[in-house]
C-alpha positions in Angstrom: 76.4 110.1 143.2 73.5 106.9 143.1 75.5 103.4 141.8 73.2 103.4 138.4 74.4 106.8 137.4 77.7 105.9 136.5 76.2 102.5 135.6 73.8 104.5 133.0 76.8 105.6 130.4 78.8 102.6 131.0 75.8 100.4 129.6 75.7 102.2 126.6 79.5 102.3 125.7 79.1 98.3 126.4 76.5 97.8 123.7 78.0 99.8 121.6 80.9 98.2 121.5 79.7 95.0 121.2 77.8 96.4 118.3 80.8 97.5 116.7 83.5 94.7 117.1 81.3 91.8 117.7 78.5 92.5 114.7 80.6 94.2 112.6 78.3 97.8 112.8 80.5 101.3 112.5 81.4 103.1 116.0 78.9 106.2 115.0 75.7 104.1 113.5 76.2 102.2 116.7 76.2 105.0 118.9 73.1 106.8 116.5 71.1 103.9 117.0 71.2 103.5 120.7 68.1 104.2 122.3 69.7 105.4 125.3 72.7 107.4 123.9 70.4 110.6 123.5 68.9 110.3 127.0 72.7 110.5 128.5 73.4 114.6 129.7 75.9 116.0 127.5 78.8 115.5 130.5 77.4 111.6 129.7 77.5 111.1 125.6 81.4 113.2 125.9 82.1 110.5 128.3 81.1 107.5 126.7 82.9 108.8 123.5 85.3 109.3 124.9 85.7 105.4 126.8 84.7 104.3 123.0 87.7 106.0 121.4 90.1 105.3 124.0 89.1 101.6 124.2 89.3 101.4 120.1 92.7 103.2 119.7 94.4 101.0 122.4 92.8 97.9 121.6 95.6 95.7 120.8 97.6 97.1 124.4 94.1 96.2 126.3 94.3 92.6 124.7 97.7 92.2 124.8 97.5 92.8 128.7 94.2 90.8 129.2 95.4 88.1 127.3 98.5 87.7 129.9 95.5 87.9 132.8 92.7 85.4 131.6 94.2 82.0 131.8 91.5 79.7 129.8 89.8 80.6 126.9 86.2 83.1 127.4 83.2 79.9 127.2 79.5 81.3 124.4 79.2 84.3 127.3 82.9 85.4 126.2 82.0 88.5 124.3 79.7 90.5 126.9 82.5 90.0 129.5 85.2 90.5 126.8 84.3 94.2 126.2 83.6 94.9 129.7 86.8 94.2 131.1 87.9 96.1 127.6 86.2 99.4 128.7 87.2 98.7 132.3 90.8 98.4 131.2 90.6 101.3 129.2 89.2 103.6 131.6 91.9 101.8 134.2 94.4 101.7 131.9 94.4 105.2 129.7 91.6 106.7 132.0 93.2 107.6 135.1 89.3 106.4 136.3 89.2 105.2 140.4 89.4 102.1 140.2 86.0 101.3 141.9 84.1 102.8 139.0 86.1 101.5 136.7 86.2 97.5 137.9 82.7 97.5 139.9 80.7 99.0 137.0 82.2 96.5 134.7 81.2 93.2 136.9 77.6 95.4 137.4 76.8 95.0 133.6 78.4 91.4 133.2 76.0 90.7 136.3 72.7 92.6 134.8 73.6 90.8 131.4 72.3 87.9 132.7 75.9 86.3 133.0 76.9 86.0 137.2 79.6 82.7 136.5 82.2 85.8 135.0 81.7 88.3 137.8 83.9 86.3 139.9 87.0 86.8 136.4 85.9 90.0 135.4 86.4 91.5 139.0 89.9 89.7 139.5 91.1 90.6 136.4 90.2 94.1 136.4 91.5 94.6 140.2 94.6 93.2 138.9 95.1 96.3 136.8 93.6 98.6 139.2 96.4 97.2 140.8 99.8 97.3 138.5 98.6 98.5 135.1 101.7 100.4 134.6 104.1 97.1 135.1 101.4 95.2 133.0 101.8 98.1 129.9 105.1 97.4 130.4 107.7 98.7 127.4 104.9 97.5 125.5 105.7 99.1 121.7 101.8 101.6 121.5 102.3 102.0 117.7 103.4 99.0 116.6 100.5 96.6 119.6 97.1 98.9 118.1 98.0 98.8 114.6 96.0 95.1 113.0 98.6 93.4 111.7 98.0 93.8 108.1 97.7 97.3 108.3 101.3 97.5 109.9 102.6 96.3 106.4 101.3 97.4 104.1 102.1 101.0 105.9 105.5 99.9 106.2 105.5 97.7 102.4 104.7 101.9 101.2 106.0 104.1 103.2 108.7 101.9 105.3 108.3 101.4 109.0 110.3 104.5 110.5 106.8 106.0 108.7 104.3 102.7 109.5 105.2 103.7 113.3 105.2 107.5 112.7 101.6 106.9 111.1 100.5 104.9 113.9 101.4 107.1 116.7 99.5 109.6 115.6 96.0 107.4 115.1 96.5 107.1 119.5 95.6 111.1 119.5 92.4 112.8 119.6 92.0 114.6 116.5 91.6 118.3 116.7 88.3 120.3 115.4 88.9 121.8 111.8 86.5 123.8 110.3 86.0 125.5 106.7 84.6 128.9 106.7 82.1 130.2 104.2 84.0 133.5 103.6 86.4 135.8 106.2 89.4 132.8 107.7 90.8 135.3 109.8 87.5 136.6 111.8 85.8 133.3 112.1 89.1 131.7 113.6 88.9 135.0 115.8 85.2 133.7 116.8 86.2 129.9 116.7 89.3 130.4 119.1 91.3 129.1 116.5 94.6 129.0 114.0 94.0 129.2 110.8 95.8 127.0 109.2 98.2 127.7 105.7 95.7 125.6 103.6 92.6 127.9 104.9 91.3 125.8 107.7 90.3 127.1 110.8 91.5 124.4 113.7 90.8 124.8 117.3 91.2 122.0 120.1 88.3 119.2 120.0 85.6 119.3 122.6 82.7 121.2 123.4 78.8 121.2 121.7 79.0 121.9 117.7 75.8 124.0 118.1 76.7 126.2 120.2 79.6 127.4 118.6 79.3 131.4 117.4 78.4 130.4 113.3 76.8 127.2 113.6 73.5 128.4 113.1 74.0 131.2 110.8 76.2 128.2 108.2 79.1 130.3 108.6 81.4 127.2 108.7 81.6 123.1 108.7 83.5 121.0 110.9 85.8 119.2 108.1 89.3 118.0 108.6 92.4 119.7 107.1 93.2 116.8 104.4 89.6 116.7 104.1 89.2 120.6 102.3 92.4 120.7 99.7 90.6 118.8 96.7 88.0 121.5 96.0 90.7 124.1 95.9 93.0 121.9 93.4 89.9 122.1 90.8 91.0 126.2 90.7 88.5 129.2 89.6 85.2 127.7 89.3 82.8 130.2 89.6 80.2 130.0 86.9 81.1 126.1 86.2 79.4 123.1 86.0 80.4 120.9 88.5 79.6 117.6 89.6 81.1 116.2 93.1 80.2 112.3 92.9 79.6 110.4 96.4 79.0 113.6 97.7 77.4 113.0 101.5 76.9 114.4 103.9 78.1 117.5 101.6 81.9 119.0 103.4 82.7 119.3 99.7 80.0 120.5 98.2 79.5 123.4 100.2 83.0 124.6 99.4 82.0 123.8 95.9 79.0 126.2 96.1 81.4 128.7 98.6 83.4 129.1 95.3 81.0 130.4 93.4 80.1 126.4 91.0 76.8 125.2 89.4 77.3 122.6 91.8 74.9 118.4 90.8 75.7 117.2 94.0 75.0 112.8 93.9 75.4 110.1 96.5 73.7 106.4 96.5 72.3 107.2 100.5 69.5 109.3 100.8 69.5 109.6 104.1 73.1 111.2 103.6 71.2 113.3 101.1 68.8 114.7 103.4 71.4 116.0 105.4 73.4 117.5 102.8 71.0 118.8 101.9 69.9 120.1 105.9 74.1 121.5 106.0 73.3 123.3 102.2 70.1 125.3 103.9 72.0 126.0 107.0 74.6 128.0 104.6 72.3 129.3 102.8 73.7 127.8 99.2 71.5 125.7 96.6 72.8 122.5 94.4 70.9 119.5 92.6 70.8 116.9 94.6 70.8 113.1 93.2 70.4 110.6 95.1 71.9 107.7 92.9 74.0 105.3 92.2 76.8 107.2 90.6 78.6 104.4 87.6 74.5 103.8 87.1 73.1 107.5 86.7 71.5 108.5 83.7 72.5 112.0 82.5 73.8 113.3 79.2 75.0 116.2 81.0 79.1 116.9 81.5 81.0 119.2 83.3 83.7 121.5 83.4 85.0 119.9 86.6 84.4 117.0 88.6 84.8 116.1 91.9 85.0 112.5 93.6 85.4 111.3 96.8 85.4 107.7 95.9 84.3 105.2 98.8 87.2 103.3 100.3 88.3 102.0 103.5 88.7 105.3 105.4 92.2 104.1 107.1 93.2 107.5 106.5 90.5 108.6 108.8 91.7 106.4 112.2 91.8 109.7 114.2 88.5 110.3 114.2 87.4 106.7 113.6 89.1 104.4 115.6 86.8 101.5 114.6 87.5 101.3 111.1 91.2 99.4 112.2 89.3 96.8 113.5 86.1 96.3 110.8 88.5 96.8 107.5 90.5 94.1 106.2 92.6 93.5 102.5 89.3 91.7 101.7 87.4 95.0 101.8 89.9 97.1 100.1 90.6 94.7 97.4 86.3 95.4 97.1 86.9 98.8 96.7 89.3 99.1 94.4 86.6 97.2 91.5 84.3 99.9 92.9 86.7 102.7 92.7 87.3 101.9 89.1 84.0 101.7 87.9 83.6 105.0 89.9 86.9 106.7 88.0 85.6 105.6 84.5 82.1 106.8 85.1 83.9 110.5 86.0 85.8 110.3 82.8 82.7 109.7 81.0 80.9 113.1 82.3 84.4 115.0 82.0 83.8 118.0 79.4 87.1 118.1 77.0 89.8 120.2 79.0 88.2 119.9 82.3 89.7 118.7 85.4 88.4 115.9 87.4 89.7 115.4 90.9 89.5 111.7 92.5 90.5 111.5 96.0 90.2 108.9 99.0 90.4 108.9 102.4 92.7 105.7 103.0 96.0 104.9 103.3 96.3 101.8 101.7 98.0 102.7 98.0 96.0 100.6 96.4 93.0 102.4 96.6 95.3 105.4 95.7 98.0 105.6 92.6 97.5 102.0 91.9 93.8 103.2 90.4 95.1 106.4 88.7 98.1 105.0 87.0 95.5 101.9 85.8 93.3 104.8 84.9 96.0 106.8 82.7 96.8 103.0 81.3 93.8 101.8 80.1 92.2 105.3 79.1 94.6 107.7 76.3 92.8 110.6 76.9 94.1 111.3 80.6 96.4 113.4 81.9 97.5 113.7 85.1 98.0 117.3 86.1 100.6 117.8 88.6 100.1 119.5 92.0 102.3 122.4 92.6 104.3 123.3 95.8 102.2 126.8 95.8 99.1 125.0 95.9 100.3 123.0 98.8 101.6 126.0 101.7 103.5 124.4 104.2 102.3 121.2 103.3 105.3 120.4 99.8 106.2 116.7 101.7 102.3 116.0 100.7 102.9 116.1 96.9 104.2 112.6 95.0 107.0 112.0 92.4 104.1 112.4 90.2 102.3 115.3 91.5 99.8 113.8 92.7 98.5 114.3 97.0 99.4 112.5 99.5 98.5 113.5 103.1 99.6 111.5 106.5 98.6 111.6 109.6 101.9 112.2 110.9 102.4 115.4 108.8 102.0 118.4 110.0 102.3 117.0 114.3 103.0 120.3 116.1 99.8 121.9 114.6 98.2 118.4 115.5 98.4 116.0 112.5 96.2 115.7 109.1 93.9 112.9 108.1 95.2 110.8 105.7 94.5 111.5 102.1 95.6 110.8 98.3 94.3 112.8 96.5 95.1 113.3 92.2 93.7 115.4 89.8 93.8 114.6 85.6 91.7 116.4 82.9 90.8 115.0 79.3 
């Protein structure tokens, strides 16, 4: 194969990693905005995703190895050189890529970037890793090393060190594909070659082109992690009721609410994401009122029988699928987001009819974005009462029910089934 064929996908991976780790751009956004990515063939696109995910999941270990081999600080050209070495190291240490492909392409990437003076360094470091990879990794602690210090500390304080280690270890494993279905879950589990989980989600191994799977074109199902599918079910029987899905896009929960027979109003601040939600609704044959607005500023006199609020959060519960979050977020982001969460929670309460049900959700493992927000609401507003979740509502996930009656899923749960995203879910009423 022409050497340029090896280089093109790695150039995309390098560009995206620079955008992500040096410029703070979310990984999915950087991929979507890279003009060269869609021009790659499907196999190369899959390779780019695998290299990037592996680099980000294993960044602590990779940087530990590189730090031991790079004797002097990198100069102003260090960004591209470092990201190129990270990509090369990920291939050599964890993806079993042949040394000539991983090393030579990394050297060519820095040369192509106009940095010939770092070619020797990149070549020497990666050739050393190619020779001594396993020894350089040694008996390190992958779970601890690959979790940023602020996350490890917060998880240890919230759940204990043993649980923190299990959470971090779960993040090193690629998540399976989960599907929610419009109807007839058993039939579609067979069609998709998946397992029907106790909570009603269909699960199959990751991989493959999703639009090519049976049932996609007719909107029979949509991709949605098993934990993300729980909140809508906790609203109970909502057929014929007026339900608001706040912070709704990209719309997995909206589709669930529609499939349950509710009259749904979906609100989200992002026009682009709401367009995608509309496309998903159309594919599934559902209709809902779509409102593009900041929920906290949304002007309406309408009151709802039930509300689902999936509040903006750090997203640390989804690191299995979005490993970049670990390196892009910090405690300041969490503190800032809690202010938004409190404001949205109060707005959701104000939109709820007396006797109505509100389910509050965050896909975060940070306790400040979970129980602390609900406890604050309960202390501020005497009208609000917690409605504990029951064991019958959480089949084979009763260990996720907290003492207070909320739900806290951890990525280490259902390990034998491939894990589950980290969510906090609370149910209240007026």
